[in-house]
VOPAGU-2260 file (C-alpha; in pm, 1 decimal, decimal comma):
REM VOPAGU-2260
SITE   aa  ch    i         X         Y         Z
SITE  MET   A    0     -30,2      36,3       5,1
SITE  ALA   A    1     154,2     365,5     -88,4
SITE  ARG   A    2     193,0     593,6     159,9
SITE  THR   A    3     105,4     919,8      18,5
SITE  HIS   A    4      60,0    1099,9     314,2
SITE  ILE   A    5     379,5    1048,3     444,6
SITE  SER   A    6     657,9    1264,5     371,5
SITE  GLU   A    7    1004,2    1083,7     321,7
SITE  GLU   A    8    1263,9    1226,9     511,8
SITE  PRO   A    9    1615,9    1077,7     561,2
SITE  SER   A   10    1634,4     929,3     904,8
SITE  ALA   A   11    1883,7    1029,3    1186,0
SITE  TYR   A   12    1915,6     749,4    1317,3
SITE  TYR   A   13    2117,3     611,8    1002,5
SITE  PRO   A   14    2387,2     839,6     955,9
SITE  PRO   A   15    2460,5     957,7     595,9
SITE  ARG   A   16    2641,0     790,5     302,5
SITE  ALA   A   17    3020,3     884,9     233,8
SITE  ARG   A   18    3044,3     991,9     -65,5
SITE  TRP   A   19    3270,8     927,7    -319,3
SITE  TRP   A   20    3513,8    1229,4    -264,7
SITE  SER   A   21    3572,1    1099,6     158,8
SITE  ARG   A   22    3838,8     891,2      64,3
SITE  LEU   A   23    4114,2    1198,4     -34,0
SITE  PHE   A   24    4048,2    1252,0     307,6
SITE  PHE   A   25    4125,7     920,9     499,8
SITE  PRO   A   26    4489,8     943,0     505,3
SITE  TRP   A   27    4441,2    1300,0     751,3
SITE  PHE   A   28    4189,3    1069,0     965,2
SITE  ARG   A   29    4469,1     831,5    1006,2
SITE  LEU   A   30    4784,5    1136,7    1139,7
SITE  GLN   A   31    4503,5    1209,5    1313,7
SITE  ARG   A   32    4465,5     941,6    1517,3
SITE  ALA   A   33    4850,7     882,6    1486,3
SITE  LEU   A   34    5011,8    1218,8    1611,7
SITE  HIS   A   35    4649,2    1248,9    1867,3
SITE  LEU   A   36    4526,1    1578,4    1672,6
SITE  GLU   A   37    4183,2    1503,1    1785,5
SITE  LYS   A   38    4295,2    1612,7    2129,1
SITE  ILE   A   39    4311,0    1949,5    2063,1
SITE  HIS   A   40    4087,7    2209,1    2074,0
SITE  SER   A   41    4089,6    2552,2    2021,5
SITE  PRO   A   42    4099,1    2770,6    2371,1
SITE  ALA   A   43    3794,2    2830,0    2577,2
SITE  GLY   A   44    3569,2    3097,3    2386,0
SITE  PHE   A   45    3780,3    3091,5    2115,8
SITE  THR   A   46    3680,4    2931,6    1766,5
SITE  ALA   A   47    3951,2    2814,0    1516,5
SITE  ALA   A   48    3964,8    3087,9    1363,8
SITE  GLU   A   49    3981,0    3316,9    1651,9
SITE  THR   A   50    4242,4    3129,0    1750,0
SITE  VAL   A   51    4460,3    3202,1    1419,8
SITE  LEU   A   52    4393,1    3566,8    1405,3
SITE  ALA   A   53    4452,8    3576,6    1787,2
SITE  LEU   A   54    4848,9    3435,0    1707,3
SITE  LEU   A   55    4900,3    3680,5    1443,3
SITE  VAL   A   56    4651,0    4028,2    1546,6
SITE  PRO   A   57    4845,4    4189,9    1857,1
SITE  GLY   A   58    4588,8    4278,3    2108,7
SITE  LEU   A   59    4286,3    4026,5    1956,1
SITE  ALA   A   60    4332,8    3746,1    2256,9
SITE  PHE   A   61    4289,9    4034,5    2479,6
SITE  CYS   A   62    4022,3    4172,5    2320,5
SITE  THR   A   63    3835,2    3871,0    2266,7
SITE  LEU   A   64    3828,9    3762,4    2656,3
SITE  GLY   A   65    3697,1    4068,7    2724,6
SITE  ARG   A   66    3948,9    4262,4    2847,8
SITE  ARG   A   67    3857,7    4537,0    2531,0
SITE  ILE   A   68    4103,2    4789,2    2668,7
SITE  LEU   A   69    4385,0    4654,8    2698,2
SITE  GLY   A   70    4329,7    4462,9    2394,1
SITE  ARG   A   71    4272,5    4829,8    2208,0
SITE  SER   A   72    4595,0    4951,7    2387,4
SITE  ILE   A   73    4860,1    4659,8    2266,7
SITE  LEU   A   74    4686,2    4721,7    1894,7
SITE  ALA   A   75    4707,0    5093,9    1914,0
SITE  ILE   A   76    5114,7    5053,0    2007,2
SITE  TYR   A   77    5192,8    4782,7    1723,1
SITE  GLY   A   78    4997,9    5008,9    1461,0
SITE  LEU   A   79    5213,8    5386,3    1613,5
SITE  SER   A   80    5553,8    5176,4    1607,2
SITE  VAL   A   81    5505,7    5039,5    1257,0
SITE  PRO   A   82    5528,5    5334,5    1046,6
SITE  VAL   A   83    5782,4    5493,7    1314,8
SITE  TYR   A   84    6008,4    5158,9    1257,5
SITE  LEU   A   85    5970,4    5211,5     839,5
SITE  VAL   A   86    6014,8    5591,7     899,4
SITE  ARG   A   87    6313,8    5581,0    1085,6
SITE  LEU   A   88    6432,8    5211,4     920,0
SITE  GLY   A   89    6810,7    5208,6    1057,8
SITE  LEU   A   90    6836,2    5462,0    1353,7
SITE  ALA   A   91    6761,0    5470,7    1731,0
SITE  GLU   A   92    6381,4    5547,0    1653,6
SITE  GLY   A   93    6349,1    5236,1    1448,7
SITE  ASN   A   94    6513,2    4994,0    1665,5
SITE  ILE   A   95    6254,3    5101,8    1944,0
SITE  ALA   A   96    6014,4    5031,8    1770,2
SITE  TYR   A   97    6086,9    4752,1    1628,6
SITE  GLY   A   98    6122,5    4615,3    2040,1
SITE  LEU   A   99    5794,8    4770,0    2077,1
SITE  MET   A  100    5613,4    4522,3    1773,9
SITE  LEU   A  101    5793,9    4220,9    1915,5
SITE  ALA   A  102    5663,4    4320,4    2307,1
SITE  ALA   A  103    5317,6    4421,0    2171,3
SITE  HIS   A  104    5297,8    4067,5    2004,0
SITE  ALA   A  105    5430,9    3872,0    2261,1
SITE  THR   A  106    5303,3    4008,0    2514,9
SITE  SER   A  107    4929,6    3830,7    2334,9
SITE  ILE   A  108    5038,5    3527,5    2221,7
SITE  PHE   A  109    5171,9    3472,7    2606,9
SITE  TYR   A  110    4819,9    3578,7    2730,7
SITE  LEU   A  111    4673,9    3337,4    2473,6
SITE  LEU   A  112    4887,7    3057,1    2548,4
SITE  SER   A  113    4831,1    3149,6    2944,3
SITE  HIS   A  114    4452,4    3161,8    2864,9
SITE  TRP   A  115    4462,5    2853,6    2727,4
SITE  LEU   A  116    4740,0    2680,9    2922,0
SITE  GLY   A  117    4548,2    2707,7    3265,4
SITE  GLN   A  118    4677,5    2781,0    3573,2
SITE  LEU   A  119    5038,0    2812,1    3623,5
SITE  GLU   A  120    5329,0    2862,2    3866,9
SITE  PHE   A  121    5538,6    3150,9    3835,2
SITE  GLY   A  122    5852,8    2996,2    3635,3
SITE  ALA   A  123    5630,8    2815,0    3377,6
SITE  LYS   A  124    5460,2    3154,0    3343,5
SITE  LEU   A  125    5847,7    3305,6    3273,2
SITE  GLY   A  126    5919,9    3056,5    3056,4
SITE  LEU   A  127    5624,9    3052,2    2895,3
SITE  ALA   A  128    5665,3    3419,9    2841,3
SITE  PHE   A  129    6017,6    3342,4    2723,5
SITE  ALA   A  130    5950,4    3070,4    2499,6
SITE  ALA   A  131    5668,8    3321,9    2312,5
SITE  LEU   A  132    5877,3    3573,1    2333,6
SITE  LEU   A  133    6107,2    3402,4    2089,7
SITE  LEU   A  134    5866,5    3215,9    1905,0
SITE  VAL   A  135    5763,2    3550,8    1749,9
SITE  TRP   A  136    6087,9    3646,8    1745,4
SITE  LEU   A  137    6211,3    3346,5    1517,5
SITE  VAL   A  138    5896,0    3248,1    1353,3
SITE  LEU   A  139    5735,8    3548,6    1263,3
SITE  TYR   A  140    5958,9    3887,2    1217,3
SITE  VAL   A  141    6282,5    3722,9    1120,4
SITE  PRO   A  142    6168,5    3588,1     789,0
SITE  LEU   A  143    5937,3    3884,8     731,9
SITE  VAL   A  144    6270,6    4191,9     842,2
SITE  SER   A  145    6433,4    3964,2     620,5
SITE  CYS   A  146    6218,8    3961,6     315,4
SITE  PHE   A  147    6159,1    4294,8     373,7
SITE  GLN   A  148    6559,0    4414,5     362,1
SITE  HIS   A  149    6628,3    4204,8      31,7
SITE  ARG   A  150    6279,6    4340,3    -173,0
SITE  ILE   A  151    6198,2    4693,2     -19,7
SITE  ALA   A  152    6433,6    4843,3     157,7
SITE  VAL   A  153    6717,6    4826,2     415,6
SITE  PRO   A  154    6994,3    5004,8     571,9
SITE  LEU   A  155    7354,8    5022,0     575,2
SITE  LEU   A  156    7544,1    5239,9     850,2
SITE  VAL   A  157    7833,2    5455,0     613,5
SITE  ARG   A  158    8069,4    5746,4     797,1
SITE  GLY   A  159    7817,1    5763,7    1125,4
SITE  GLN   A  160    7520,9    5806,0     884,8
SITE  VAL   A  161    7272,1    5585,2     825,3
SITE  VAL   A  162    7193,7    5507,8     419,1
SITE  VAL   A  163    6772,9    5352,8     285,4
SITE  MET   A  164    6897,5    5158,8      51,5
SITE  ARG   A  165    6635,6    5019,5    -246,3
SITE  PRO   A  166    6730,8    4679,8    -326,1
SITE  GLN   A  167    6775,1    4671,2    -723,9
SITE  LEU   A  168    6707,4    4334,5    -912,5
SITE  VAL   A  169    6677,3    4476,8   -1259,1
SITE  PRO   A  170    7034,2    4560,6   -1343,5
SITE  ALA   A  171    6999,5    4738,9   -1695,3
SITE  ALA   A  172    6821,4    4999,9   -1463,9
SITE  VAL   A  173    7127,3    5089,9   -1326,9
SITE  ARG   A  174    7270,6    5478,7   -1426,3
SITE  ARG   A  175    7549,2    5741,0   -1387,6
SITE  GLY   A  176    7541,6    5844,0   -1074,0
SITE  ASP   A  177    7353,2    5617,3    -849,5
SITE  ARG   A  178    7490,2    5512,0    -576,3
SITE  ILE   A  179    7469,6    5161,0    -529,8
SITE  MET   A  180    7503,0    4925,2    -210,7
SITE  PHE   A  181    7714,6    4630,7    -332,9
SITE  ASP   A  182    7873,6    4271,2    -194,8
SITE  LEU   A  183    8214,0    4113,6    -260,6
SITE  GLU   A  184    8224,0    3773,2     -92,1
SITE  GLU   A  185    8629,1    3723,0     -96,3
SITE  ALA   A  186    8898,0    3926,3      -0,9
SITE  ARG   A  187    9126,3    3982,8    -293,1
SITE  MET   A  188    9473,0    4106,7    -415,0
SITE  GLY   A  189    9617,9    4178,0    -731,5
SITE  GLN   A  190    9887,0    4388,8    -834,8
SITE  ALA   A  191    9821,8    4788,1    -854,6
SITE  HIS   A  192    9829,4    4986,5   -1232,9
SITE  GLY   A  193   10204,5    5096,1   -1350,6
SITE  GLY   A  194   10366,1    4847,1   -1030,1
SITE  GLY   A  195   10288,4    5060,0    -761,1
SITE  GLY   A  196   10283,9    4780,8    -537,0
SITE  ALA   A  197    9950,6    4545,4    -427,5
SITE  VAL   A  198    9664,5    4617,3    -420,4
SITE  TRP   A  199    9413,0    4443,3    -109,6
SITE  VAL   A  200    9020,0    4470,6    -180,6
SITE  ARG   A  201    8847,1    4327,0     165,0
SITE  SER   A  202    8568,1    4132,4     108,2
SITE  GLY   A  203    8175,1    4250,9     246,2
SITE  VAL   A  204    7935,6    4525,7     164,4
SITE  GLY   A  205    8056,6    4875,1       0,4
SITE  TRP   A  206    7852,8    5180,1    -149,2
SITE  GLY   A  207    7950,2    5402,0    -353,5
SITE  PRO   A  208    7826,4    5613,3    -675,1
SITE  VAL   A  209    7851,7    5416,0   -1008,4
SITE  LEU   A  210    8087,8    5605,8   -1265,8
SITE  ALA   A  211    8054,5    5380,2   -1571,0
SITE  LEU   A  212    7828,3    5087,4   -1749,1
SITE  PRO   A  213    7868,9    4760,3   -1935,8
SITE  GLY   A  214    8045,3    4919,1   -2303,2
SITE  ASP   A  215    8130,7    5253,4   -2173,4
SITE  ARG   A  216    8522,2    5360,8   -2235,7
SITE  ILE   A  217    8699,0    5488,2   -1984,2
SITE  GLN   A  218    9119,7    5640,6   -2049,4
SITE  PHE   A  219    9320,1    5762,9   -1777,8
SITE  SER   A  220    9562,8    6047,7   -1709,2
SITE  THR   A  221    9812,2    6233,5   -1408,8
SITE  ASN   A  222    9439,6    6514,5   -1415,1
SITE  GLY   A  223    9211,7    6294,0   -1354,5
SITE  PHE   A  224    8991,0    6016,7   -1571,8
SITE  SER   A  225    8746,2    6042,9   -1827,8
SITE  VAL   A  226    8386,6    5834,6   -1951,8
SITE  ASN   A  227    8293,6    5860,8   -2317,3
SITE  GLY   A  228    8478,0    6155,2   -2316,5
SITE  VAL   A  229    8330,6    6286,0   -2022,6
SITE  GLN   A  230    8617,5    6436,4   -1799,3
SITE  GLN   A  231    8594,6    6373,2   -1421,3
SITE  THR   A  232    8817,1    6454,1   -1089,0
SITE  ASN   A  233    9062,4    6149,5   -1067,8
SITE  LEU   A  234    8965,3    5903,2    -763,2
SITE  ALA   A  235    9172,7    5652,6    -502,3
SITE  HIS   A  236    9410,2    5448,9    -636,8
SITE  MET   A  237    9339,9    5516,7   -1051,6
SITE  PRO   A  238    9628,4    5449,3   -1247,1
SITE  MET   A  239    9767,3    5727,9   -1422,8
SITE  GLY   A  240    9727,8    5650,9   -1805,5
SITE  GLY   A  241    9550,0    5374,4   -1995,2
SITE  GLU   A  242    9240,5    5340,8   -2064,6
SITE  LEU   A  243    8987,1    5060,6   -2009,3
SITE  VAL   A  244    8686,6    4937,4   -2224,7
SITE  MET   A  245    8395,7    4816,8   -1930,1
SITE  ALA   A  246    8324,5    4456,0   -2036,7
SITE  THR   A  247    7930,7    4301,5   -1952,5
SITE  ASN   A  248    7782,0    4241,2   -1636,8
SITE  ARG   A  249    8062,6    4442,2   -1489,3
SITE  TRP   A  250    7981,6    4794,0   -1368,9
SITE  LEU   A  251    8253,3    5091,3   -1205,4
SITE  SER   A  252    8153,1    5213,0    -873,1
SITE  GLY   A  253    8316,2    5404,1    -583,6
SITE  ARG   A  254    8492,6    5626,1    -377,2
SITE  SER   A  255    8796,0    5382,5    -459,8
SITE  LEU   A  256    8794,0    5223,7    -784,2
SITE  VAL   A  257    8607,2    4919,0    -755,0
SITE  SER   A  258    8483,8    4712,4   -1029,8
SITE  ILE   A  259    8173,0    4457,4   -1011,8
SITE  ARG   A  260    8079,5    4170,0   -1104,8
SITE  MET   A  261    7693,2    4211,0   -1037,7
SITE  ALA   A  262    7575,3    4552,9   -1151,2
SITE  THR   A  263    7430,1    4637,7    -801,0
SITE  SER   A  264    7202,7    4495,4    -557,3
SITE  ALA   A  265    7079,7    4816,5    -408,7
SITE  ARG   A  266    7036,0    5144,0    -530,9
SITE  GLU   A  267    6993,9    5498,5    -297,1
SITE  THR   A  268    6699,7    5587,5    -228,0
SITE  SER   A  269    6706,3    5835,9      78,3
SITE  ARG   A  270    6996,4    5941,9     299,8
SITE  ARG   A  271    7027,0    6071,8     645,9
């Protein structure tokens, strides 16, 4: 007999059938059981998404747990420290701002972890605070600062002044007169031009203006040197005669004479 008056609905007694894509999650379930990951839960009062945000956003843990004034104060300190660090990069004010950013973020994570783990003794709290600071510094800020200095700006101390250099990844964009920062990977020694003794070039970071580009012809004399016929004043350790044509992928730079194989690692953007 047909039961036209009864609606056909899935019974809550029986679990739903597994879908075809369910087997794709089998390796994850096995790993979860092997590592006992099912025993790890978010802190009380936090969802999984809120836990991740509280780890990334300084002060959010305080706001979520009801301490809004303290949380907003930490977030404000962090928000003010970021532009100070960028504007005063390499100076004392920038270093202080960097320390405040690190302290604000570590304090927020320490508060979240202490709430997560419950009551702790004083010694355990000190260890947790140190671990939070070390974790934030090594896992988050060291990679971020390294990426920032390789791609956006890097401070360089030159004769007591801070020069902020912009990393330059396109050698063809370098022009004569640009102040560049270059890296000499190893120390080298060679004979000076004209047999005037030995010249020793130390490894490390150098800084100076670009004098000549690949293909430029340089002529030396006792009164100065010229680049493509444009006369300039001699620099230290320059030869007293002869000429030189810059090879491909070589640039002439320096307050003294330095030939660079790779174009440049950075270009000056500002000087303080």
